[in-house]
N, CA, C and O atoms as a DFTB+ gen file, in Angstrom:
548 C
 N C O
     1  1     -30.304      73.391     -34.783
     2  2     -30.156      73.653     -33.356
     3  2     -28.743      74.152     -33.081
     4  3     -27.766      73.487     -33.428
     5  1     -28.637      75.305     -32.468
     6  2     -27.341      75.848     -32.092
     7  2     -27.123      75.582     -30.606
     8  3     -27.690      76.263     -29.752
     9  1     -26.303      74.595     -30.313
    10  2     -26.077      74.171     -28.928
    11  2     -25.542      75.300     -28.059
    12  3     -25.959      75.455     -26.912
    13  1     -24.616      76.090     -28.604
    14  2     -24.039      77.178     -27.813
    15  2     -25.106      78.201     -27.415
    16  3     -25.104      78.698     -26.289
    17  1     -26.012      78.513     -28.338
    18  2     -27.071      79.481     -28.035
    19  2     -28.020      78.905     -26.980
    20  3     -28.434      79.609     -26.059
    21  1     -28.359      77.625     -27.121
    22  2     -29.245      76.976     -26.144
    23  2     -28.614      77.030     -24.758
    24  3     -29.287      77.354     -23.779
    25  1     -27.326      76.713     -24.673
    26  2     -26.630      76.742     -23.384
    27  2     -26.537      78.162     -22.838
    28  3     -26.743      78.384     -21.645
    29  1     -26.229      79.115     -23.698
    30  2     -26.164      80.518     -23.253
    31  2     -27.516      80.987     -22.738
    32  3     -27.586      81.661     -21.710
    33  1     -28.596      80.638     -23.445
    34  2     -29.941      81.015     -22.999
    35  2     -30.279      80.389     -21.657
    36  3     -31.055      80.955     -20.887
    37  1     -29.704      79.222     -21.367
    38  2     -29.917      78.552     -20.089
    39  2     -28.911      78.959     -19.029
    40  3     -28.878      78.375     -17.946
    41  1     -28.082      79.965     -19.334
    42  2     -27.035      80.431     -18.416
    43  2     -26.087      79.317     -18.012
    44  3     -25.676      79.225     -16.855
    45  1     -25.742      78.470     -18.976
    46  2     -24.772      77.413     -18.748
    47  2     -23.568      77.625     -19.658
    48  3     -23.709      78.061     -20.801
    49  1     -22.399      77.316     -19.145
    50  2     -21.186      77.421     -19.940
    51  2     -21.237      76.391     -21.069
    52  3     -21.637      75.247     -20.855
    53  1     -20.834      76.797     -22.256
    54  2     -20.861      75.916     -23.427
    55  2     -19.591      75.069     -23.458
    56  3     -18.663      75.351     -24.215
    57  1     -19.564      74.032     -22.630
    58  2     -18.409      73.132     -22.585
    59  2     -18.496      72.132     -23.736
    60  3     -19.587      71.879     -24.248
    61  1     -17.372      71.564     -24.146
    62  2     -17.406      70.568     -25.226
    63  2     -18.324      69.380     -24.895
    64  3     -19.001      68.855     -25.779
    65  1     -18.343      68.958     -23.622
    66  2     -19.197      67.834     -23.229
    67  2     -20.673      68.176     -23.398
    68  3     -21.436      67.373     -23.935
    69  1     -21.079      69.353     -22.946
    70  2     -22.488      69.755     -23.052
    71  2     -22.905      69.919     -24.515
    72  3     -24.000      69.517     -24.906
    73  1     -22.032      70.506     -25.305
    74  2     -22.328      70.671     -26.730
    75  2     -22.513      69.309     -27.383
    76  3     -23.437      69.121     -28.174
    77  1     -21.644      68.360     -27.060
    78  2     -21.734      67.023     -27.656
    79  2     -22.990      66.287     -27.164
    80  3     -23.629      65.585     -27.948
    81  1     -23.352      66.434     -25.897
    82  2     -24.573      65.810     -25.363
    83  2     -25.789      66.333     -26.121
    84  3     -26.646      65.551     -26.534
    85  1     -25.869      67.638     -26.306
    86  2     -27.002      68.214     -27.036
    87  2     -27.020      67.736     -28.485
    88  3     -28.083      67.470     -29.047
    89  1     -25.849      67.630     -29.077
    90  2     -25.752      67.146     -30.451
    91  2     -26.225      65.692     -30.556
    92  3     -26.954      65.339     -31.483
    93  1     -25.811      64.860     -29.612
    94  2     -26.233      63.447     -29.604
    95  2     -27.742      63.328     -29.448
    96  3     -28.383      62.551     -30.157
    97  1     -28.308      64.092     -28.527
    98  2     -29.762      64.045     -28.318
    99  2     -30.499      64.584     -29.542
   100  3     -31.583      64.105     -29.876
   101  1     -29.921      65.572     -30.204
   102  2     -30.520      66.088     -31.427
   103  2     -30.490      65.055     -32.542
   104  3     -31.431      64.960     -33.330
   105  1     -29.412      64.280     -32.611
   106  2     -29.263      63.273     -33.661
   107  2     -30.097      62.017     -33.395
   108  3     -30.733      61.488     -34.306
   109  1     -30.091      61.541     -32.143
   110  2     -30.712      60.251     -31.826
   111  2     -32.088      60.361     -31.169
   112  3     -32.862      59.404     -31.186
   113  1     -32.391      61.511     -30.596
   114  2     -33.702      61.706     -29.983
   115  2     -33.777      61.326     -28.518
   116  3     -33.950      62.198     -27.667
   117  1     -33.652      60.049     -28.205
   118  2     -33.803      59.557     -26.833
   119  2     -32.629      58.643     -26.517
   120  3     -32.424      57.628     -27.182
   121  1     -31.861      59.011     -25.496
   122  2     -30.689      58.218     -25.134
   123  2     -30.593      58.030     -23.628
   124  3     -30.960      58.911     -22.851
   125  1     -30.096      56.869     -23.234
   126  2     -29.799      56.632     -21.822
   127  2     -28.463      57.287     -21.487
   128  3     -27.678      57.623     -22.373
   129  1     -28.228      57.456     -20.214
   130  2     -26.936      58.004     -19.762
   131  2     -25.800      57.109     -20.267
   132  3     -24.761      57.601     -20.707
   133  1     -26.006      55.801     -20.198
   134  2     -24.963      54.869     -20.621
   135  2     -24.638      55.025     -22.098
   136  3     -23.475      54.954     -22.493
   137  1     -25.668      55.239     -22.918
   138  2     -25.429      55.422     -24.361
   139  2     -24.732      56.748     -24.613
   140  3     -23.832      56.821     -25.450
   141  1     -25.134      57.800     -23.902
   142  2     -24.463      59.095     -24.039
   143  2     -22.993      58.946     -23.670
   144  3     -22.110      59.425     -24.381
   145  1     -22.744      58.278     -22.553
   146  2     -21.374      58.049     -22.086
   147  2     -20.566      57.283     -23.122
   148  3     -19.430      57.646     -23.423
   149  1     -21.149      56.231     -23.662
   150  2     -20.473      55.411     -24.670
   151  2     -20.106      56.236     -25.906
   152  3     -19.004      56.108     -26.439
   153  1     -21.028      57.073     -26.352
   154  2     -20.776      57.913     -27.524
   155  2     -19.707      58.968     -27.231
   156  3     -18.850      59.225     -28.076
   157  1     -19.750      59.579     -26.044
   158  2     -18.763      60.591     -25.675
   159  2     -17.360      60.002     -25.547
   160  3     -16.371      60.661     -25.869
   161  1     -17.280      58.757     -25.075
   162  2     -15.972      58.093     -24.890
   163  2     -15.241      57.925     -26.217
   164  3     -14.012      57.876     -26.241
   165  1     -15.979      57.837     -27.320
   166  2     -15.342      57.668     -28.634
   167  2     -14.439      58.850     -28.969
   168  3     -13.352      58.669     -29.519
   169  1     -14.892      60.072     -28.633
   170  2     -14.107      61.280     -28.912
   171  2     -13.269      61.731     -27.726
   172  3     -12.225      62.362     -27.894
   173  1     -13.736      61.402     -26.524
   174  2     -13.062      61.846     -25.297
   175  2     -12.874      60.646     -24.369
   176  3     -13.662      60.452     -23.444
   177  1     -11.839      59.840     -24.609
   178  2     -11.667      58.602     -23.831
   179  2     -11.496      58.815     -22.330
   180  3     -11.717      57.888     -21.550
   181  1     -11.106      60.022     -21.913
   182  2     -10.863      60.272     -20.490
   183  2     -12.111      60.726     -19.738
   184  3     -12.061      60.917     -18.523
   185  1     -13.230      60.903     -20.442
   186  2     -14.440      61.382     -19.772
   187  2     -14.948      60.331     -18.786
   188  3     -14.848      59.131     -19.041
   189  1     -15.484      60.783     -17.677
   190  2     -16.001      59.862     -16.662
   191  2     -17.526      59.833     -16.709
   192  3     -18.171      60.772     -17.176
   193  1     -18.079      58.742     -16.219
   194  2     -19.530      58.600     -16.147
   195  2     -20.124      59.673     -15.230
   196  3     -21.215      60.180     -15.493
   197  1     -19.410      60.017     -14.158
   198  2     -19.919      61.051     -13.242
   199  2     -19.990      62.415     -13.935
   200  3     -20.861      63.220     -13.607
   201  1     -19.101      62.687     -14.877
   202  2     -19.160      63.932     -15.641
   203  2     -20.421      63.976     -16.487
   204  3     -21.069      65.017     -16.592
   205  1     -20.768      62.846     -17.090
   206  2     -21.988      62.775     -17.901
   207  2     -23.204      63.002     -17.004
   208  3     -24.091      63.783     -17.348
   209  1     -23.249      62.321     -15.853
   210  2     -24.368      62.500     -14.925
   211  2     -24.495      63.954     -14.488
   212  3     -25.600      64.496     -14.471
   213  1     -23.388      64.589     -14.137
   214  2     -23.472      65.973     -13.651
   215  2     -23.908      66.933     -14.763
   216  3     -24.635      67.892     -14.501
   217  1     -23.471      66.682     -15.994
   218  2     -23.903      67.529     -17.106
   219  2     -25.378      67.334     -17.419
   220  3     -26.087      68.306     -17.678
   221  1     -25.852      66.087     -17.399
   222  2     -27.278      65.831     -17.622
   223  2     -28.102      66.504     -16.533
   224  3     -29.157      67.074     -16.810
   225  1     -27.623      66.439     -15.298
   226  2     -28.335      67.079     -14.184
   227  2     -28.414      68.599     -14.392
   228  3     -29.471      69.200     -14.197
   229  1     -27.302      69.209     -14.786
   230  2     -27.299      70.658     -15.033
   231  2     -28.233      71.025     -16.180
   232  3     -28.968      72.008     -16.090
   233  1     -28.209      70.247     -17.250
   234  2     -29.079      70.506     -18.397
   235  2     -30.550      70.297     -18.036
   236  3     -31.425      71.007     -18.533
   237  1     -30.812      69.324     -17.173
   238  2     -32.188      69.070     -16.723
   239  2     -32.694      70.202     -15.840
   240  3     -33.833      70.646     -15.988
   241  1     -31.856      70.668     -14.925
   242  2     -32.247      71.767     -14.031
   243  2     -32.626      73.020     -14.804
   244  3     -33.472      73.796     -14.358
   245  1     -32.007      73.222     -15.959
   246  2     -32.289      74.405     -16.782
   247  2     -33.369      74.113     -17.832
   248  3     -33.624      74.940     -18.708
   249  1     -34.005      72.934     -17.745
   250  2     -35.069      72.522     -18.672
   251  2     -34.619      72.473     -20.131
   252  3     -35.423      72.684     -21.039
   253  1     -33.349      72.199     -20.350
   254  2     -32.829      72.050     -21.705
   255  2     -33.039      70.609     -22.174
   256  3     -33.373      70.356     -23.332
   257  1     -32.837      69.683     -21.255
   258  2     -33.154      68.280     -21.527
   259  2     -34.140      67.807     -20.474
   260  3     -34.249      68.388     -19.394
   261  1     -34.859      66.739     -20.810
   262  2     -35.775      66.187     -19.809
   263  2     -35.726      64.671     -19.849
   264  3     -35.406      64.055     -20.865
   265  1     -36.051      64.103     -18.718
   266  2     -36.095      62.653     -18.595
   267  2     -37.400      62.144     -19.178
   268  3     -38.460      62.736     -18.976
   269  1     -37.311      61.046     -19.900
   270  2     -38.501      60.382     -20.425
   271  2     -38.775      59.205     -19.485
   272  3     -38.019      58.234     -19.477
   273  1     -39.851      59.285     -18.692
   274  2     -40.118      58.250     -17.680
   275  2     -40.786      57.004     -18.284
   276  3     -42.009      56.947     -18.408
   277  1     -39.983      56.028     -18.650
   278  2     -40.485      54.786     -19.244
   279  2     -40.374      53.690     -18.195
   280  3     -39.282      53.406     -17.702
   281  1     -41.498      53.077     -17.853
   282  2     -41.454      52.031     -16.830
   283  2     -40.685      50.809     -17.332
   284  3     -40.710      50.482     -18.519
   285  1     -40.023      50.165     -16.428
   286  2     -39.257      48.947     -16.670
   287  2     -38.102      49.140     -17.659
   288  3     -37.632      48.168     -18.250
   289  1     -37.647      50.367     -17.842
   290  2     -36.485      50.648     -18.678
   291  2     -35.614      51.665     -17.955
   292  3     -36.077      52.389     -17.073
   293  1     -34.341      51.704     -18.347
   294  2     -33.482      52.753     -17.816
   295  2     -33.987      54.086     -18.333
   296  3     -34.503      54.174     -19.447
   297  1     -33.836      55.124     -17.519
   298  2     -34.325      56.429     -17.936
   299  2     -33.594      56.886     -19.197
   300  3     -32.385      56.708     -19.345
   301  1     -34.365      57.473     -20.085
   302  2     -33.816      58.055     -21.297
   303  2     -33.961      59.567     -21.187
   304  3     -34.798      60.070     -20.437
   305  1     -33.148      60.271     -21.934
   306  2     -33.196      61.728     -21.929
   307  2     -33.396      62.218     -23.353
   308  3     -32.996      61.566     -24.317
   309  1     -34.025      63.386     -23.462
   310  2     -34.273      64.004     -24.757
   311  2     -34.156      65.507     -24.612
   312  3     -34.198      66.040     -23.503
   313  1     -34.006      66.193     -25.749
   314  2     -34.066      67.644     -25.732
   315  2     -35.484      68.049     -25.360
   316  3     -36.448      67.425     -25.803
   317  1     -35.611      69.078     -24.559
   318  2     -36.939      69.543     -24.159
   319  2     -37.540      70.311     -25.329
   320  3     -37.178      71.462     -25.576
   321  1     -38.449      69.677     -26.041
   322  2     -38.999      70.276     -27.265
   323  2     -40.485      70.568     -27.149
   324  3     -41.194      70.581     -28.156
   325  1     -40.956      70.798     -25.957
   326  2     -42.364      71.125     -25.777
   327  2     -43.222      69.901     -25.549
   328  3     -42.728      68.782     -25.410
   329  1     -44.533      70.146     -25.516
   330  2     -45.483      69.083     -25.178
   331  2     -45.569      68.044     -26.281
   332  3     -45.794      68.377     -27.444
   333  1     -45.391      66.801     -25.915
   334  2     -45.584      65.676     -26.809
   335  2     -45.681      64.407     -25.978
   336  3     -45.296      64.386     -24.809
   337  1     -46.192      63.363     -26.585
   338  2     -46.296      62.062     -25.926
   339  2     -45.216      61.141     -26.507
   340  3     -44.466      61.535     -27.400
   341  1     -45.150      59.929     -25.995
   342  2     -44.178      58.953     -26.491
   343  2     -44.845      57.616     -26.760
   344  3     -45.802      57.234     -26.087
   345  1     -44.324      56.914     -27.756
   346  2     -44.698      55.524     -28.017
   347  2     -43.458      54.691     -27.744
   348  3     -42.368      55.008     -28.221
   349  1     -43.631      53.618     -26.968
   350  2     -42.518      52.729     -26.657
   351  2     -42.828      51.356     -27.239
   352  3     -43.864      50.761     -26.943
   353  1     -41.915      50.864     -28.071
   354  2     -42.097      49.540     -28.665
   355  2     -41.755      48.474     -27.628
   356  3     -40.665      48.480     -27.056
   357  1     -42.687      47.569     -27.394
   358  2     -42.462      46.524     -26.393
   359  2     -41.502      45.453     -26.893
   360  3     -41.044      44.628     -26.103
   361  1     -41.181      45.446     -28.201
   362  2     -40.253      44.445     -28.717
   363  2     -38.820      44.953     -28.783
   364  3     -37.904      44.287     -28.300
   365  1     -38.615      46.136     -29.379
   366  2     -37.242      46.632     -29.538
   367  2     -36.887      47.754     -28.563
   368  3     -35.716      48.107     -28.430
   369  1     -37.894      48.321     -27.876
   370  2     -37.645      49.384     -26.901
   371  2     -37.515      50.771     -27.494
   372  3     -37.254      51.726     -26.763
   373  1     -37.691      50.910     -28.810
   374  2     -37.570      52.215     -29.458
   375  2     -38.612      53.184     -28.905
   376  3     -39.777      52.833     -28.722
   377  1     -38.161      54.416     -28.642
   378  2     -39.045      55.478     -28.156
   379  2     -39.266      56.454     -29.298
   380  3     -38.306      56.941     -29.896
   381  1     -40.524      56.743     -29.602
   382  2     -40.876      57.651     -30.691
   383  2     -41.750      58.771     -30.143
   384  3     -42.649      58.531     -29.338
   385  1     -41.479      59.994     -30.585
   386  2     -42.301      61.135     -30.187
   387  2     -43.631      61.112     -30.931
   388  3     -43.695      60.725     -32.097
   389  1     -44.689      61.531     -30.245
   390  2     -46.017      61.653     -30.824
   391  2     -46.504      63.061     -30.536
   392  3     -46.521      63.491     -29.383
   393  1     -46.900      63.781     -31.576
   394  2     -47.434      65.131     -31.385
   395  2     -48.798      65.049     -30.712
   396  3     -49.603      64.169     -31.012
   397  1     -49.041      65.981     -29.797
   398  2     -50.348      66.076     -29.151
   399  2     -50.782      67.536     -29.158
   400  3     -49.950      68.442     -29.202
   401  1     -52.052      67.748     -29.117
   402  2     -52.601      69.096     -29.005
   403  2     -52.833      69.342     -27.515
   404  3     -53.856      68.934     -26.964
   405  1     -51.888      70.003     -26.875
   406  2     -51.953      70.164     -25.422
   407  2     -53.158      71.007     -24.995
   408  3     -53.681      70.816     -23.897
   409  1     -53.603      71.930     -25.841
   410  2     -54.778      72.738     -25.486
   411  2     -56.017      71.858     -25.421
   412  3     -56.789      71.941     -24.465
   413  1     -56.213      71.012     -26.437
   414  2     -57.367      70.112     -26.440
   415  2     -57.272      69.097     -25.315
   416  3     -58.274      68.759     -24.685
   417  1     -56.064      68.612     -25.067
   418  2     -55.867      67.653     -23.978
   419  2     -56.248      68.296     -22.650
   420  3     -56.953      67.690     -21.844
   421  1     -55.786      69.514     -22.424
   422  2     -56.108      70.221     -21.182
   423  2     -57.592      70.450     -21.008
   424  3     -58.108      70.362     -19.894
   425  1     -58.285      70.744     -22.099
   426  2     -59.732      70.966     -22.041
   427  2     -60.492      69.679     -21.727
   428  3     -61.573      69.721     -21.139
   429  1     -59.927      68.540     -22.120
   430  2     -60.635      67.275     -21.944
   431  2     -60.437      66.650     -20.560
   432  3     -61.111      65.682     -20.210
   433  1     -59.516      67.204     -19.784
   434  2     -59.242      66.658     -18.455
   435  2     -60.202      67.269     -17.442
   436  3     -60.319      68.490     -17.344
   437  1     -60.880      66.421     -16.696
   438  2     -61.808      66.877     -15.658
   439  2     -61.278      66.430     -14.293
   440  3     -60.987      65.252     -14.083
   441  1     -61.160      67.376     -13.385
   442  2     -60.644      67.084     -12.058
   443  2     -61.783      66.894     -11.060
   444  3     -62.820      67.551     -11.148
   445  1     -61.576      66.002     -10.130
   446  2     -62.531      65.850      -9.032
   447  2     -62.305      66.928      -7.989
   448  3     -63.217      67.308      -7.254
   449  1     -61.075      67.411      -7.938
   450  2     -60.729      68.511      -7.045
   451  2     -59.898      69.498      -7.853
   452  3     -59.361      69.152      -8.905
   453  1     -59.795      70.737      -7.356
   454  2     -58.950      71.707      -8.041
   455  2     -57.512      71.251      -7.972
   456  3     -57.055      70.743      -6.948
   457  1     -56.800      71.436      -9.073
   458  2     -55.396      71.039      -9.113
   459  2     -54.650      71.877     -10.129
   460  3     -55.238      72.384     -11.084
   461  1     -53.363      72.020      -9.921
   462  2     -52.494      72.714     -10.864
   463  2     -51.570      71.674     -11.477
   464  3     -50.931      70.907     -10.757
   465  1     -51.496      71.643     -12.796
   466  2     -50.639      70.686     -13.495
   467  2     -49.334      71.362     -13.867
   468  3     -49.339      72.422     -14.494
   469  1     -48.214      70.759     -13.487
   470  2     -46.899      71.272     -13.865
   471  2     -46.378      70.601     -15.125
   472  3     -45.729      71.233     -15.959
   473  1     -46.672      69.316     -15.252
   474  2     -46.224      68.586     -16.435
   475  2     -47.072      67.334     -16.611
   476  3     -47.724      66.866     -15.678
   477  1     -47.046      66.809     -17.818
   478  2     -47.794      65.599     -18.146
   479  2     -46.878      64.678     -18.930
   480  3     -46.176      65.117     -19.841
   481  1     -46.884      63.407     -18.576
   482  2     -46.120      62.407     -19.314
   483  2     -47.093      61.347     -19.813
   484  3     -47.698      60.621     -19.025
   485  1     -47.236      61.269     -21.140
   486  2     -48.143      60.298     -21.735
   487  2     -47.299      59.290     -22.507
   488  3     -46.519      59.654     -23.387
   489  1     -47.472      58.022     -22.162
   490  2     -46.717      56.947     -22.799
   491  2     -47.694      55.971     -23.436
   492  3     -48.566      55.425     -22.761
   493  1     -47.544      55.755     -24.732
   494  2     -48.306      54.734     -25.436
   495  2     -47.389      53.537     -25.619
   496  3     -46.269      53.686     -26.108
   497  1     -47.841      52.369     -25.240
   498  2     -47.051      51.155     -25.396
   499  2     -47.628      50.319     -26.530
   500  3     -48.845      50.270     -26.708
   501  1     -46.782      49.674     -27.282
   502  2     -47.230      48.846     -28.395
   503  2     -46.049      48.334     -29.179
   504  3     -44.986      48.068     -28.617
   505  1     -46.232      48.196     -30.473
   506  2     -45.179      47.688     -31.348
   507  2     -44.930      48.731     -32.435
   508  3     -45.879      49.233     -33.038
   509  1     -43.665      49.059     -32.689
   510  2     -43.329      50.032     -33.726
   511  2     -43.550      49.414     -35.114
   512  3     -43.692      48.198     -35.244
   513  1     -43.575      50.252     -36.128
   514  2     -43.817      49.779     -37.489
   515  2     -42.788      48.749     -37.954
   516  3     -43.143      47.764     -38.602
   517  1     -41.507      48.977     -37.622
   518  2     -40.468      48.030     -38.044
   519  2     -40.682      46.650     -37.442
   520  3     -40.596      45.647     -38.151
   521  1     -40.957      46.587     -36.157
   522  2     -41.189      45.290     -35.507
   523  2     -42.485      44.661     -36.015
   524  3     -42.560      43.444     -36.188
   525  1     -43.493      45.478     -36.250
   526  2     -44.773      44.967     -36.758
   527  2     -44.595      44.346     -38.141
   528  3     -45.168      43.297     -38.434
   529  1     -43.794      44.999     -38.992
   530  2     -43.544      44.464     -40.336
   531  2     -42.778      43.141     -40.261
   532  3     -43.050      42.230     -41.043
   533  1     -41.824      43.023     -39.332
   534  2     -41.069      41.767     -39.190
   535  2     -41.947      40.628     -38.738
   536  3     -41.750      39.493     -39.173
   537  1     -42.917      40.897     -37.872
   538  2     -43.818      39.877     -37.364
   539  2     -44.767      39.410     -38.470
   540  3     -45.105      38.229     -38.546
   541  1     -45.195      40.347     -39.331
   542  2     -46.149      40.023     -40.386
   543  2     -45.552      39.139     -41.483
   544  3     -46.289      38.435     -42.173
   545  1     -44.222      39.167     -41.653
   546  2     -43.587      38.391     -42.731
   547  2     -43.607      36.916     -42.476
   548  3     -43.110      36.142     -43.294
């Protein structure tokens, strides 16, 4: 992933903060604003939380990153990588991407009334493999 190219394609200036945010999301997958802020502070101690919020907002407006809507948790953000679902571990809170066939999913949805879908968020809740293995021991 070339962060500068992604930002240029989104008509956003390639600032060090934005490049680092994209790099963090590329490395970790799903992060809260607080975790992004904490990671950025390691290299840039003078960065403010409001700077992180404003950069996430700009990246979201350009569909470069998107919010992962997980109930009863702080919002997490990820790189916008196309259609996929999420699994959330109820024990450790880990969020994992799940591939879906959006064409088949769209064909299987039946509406009672005509509607236009802009986006779909599918969340599977359960226990991740690591937590499941710990419980089994």
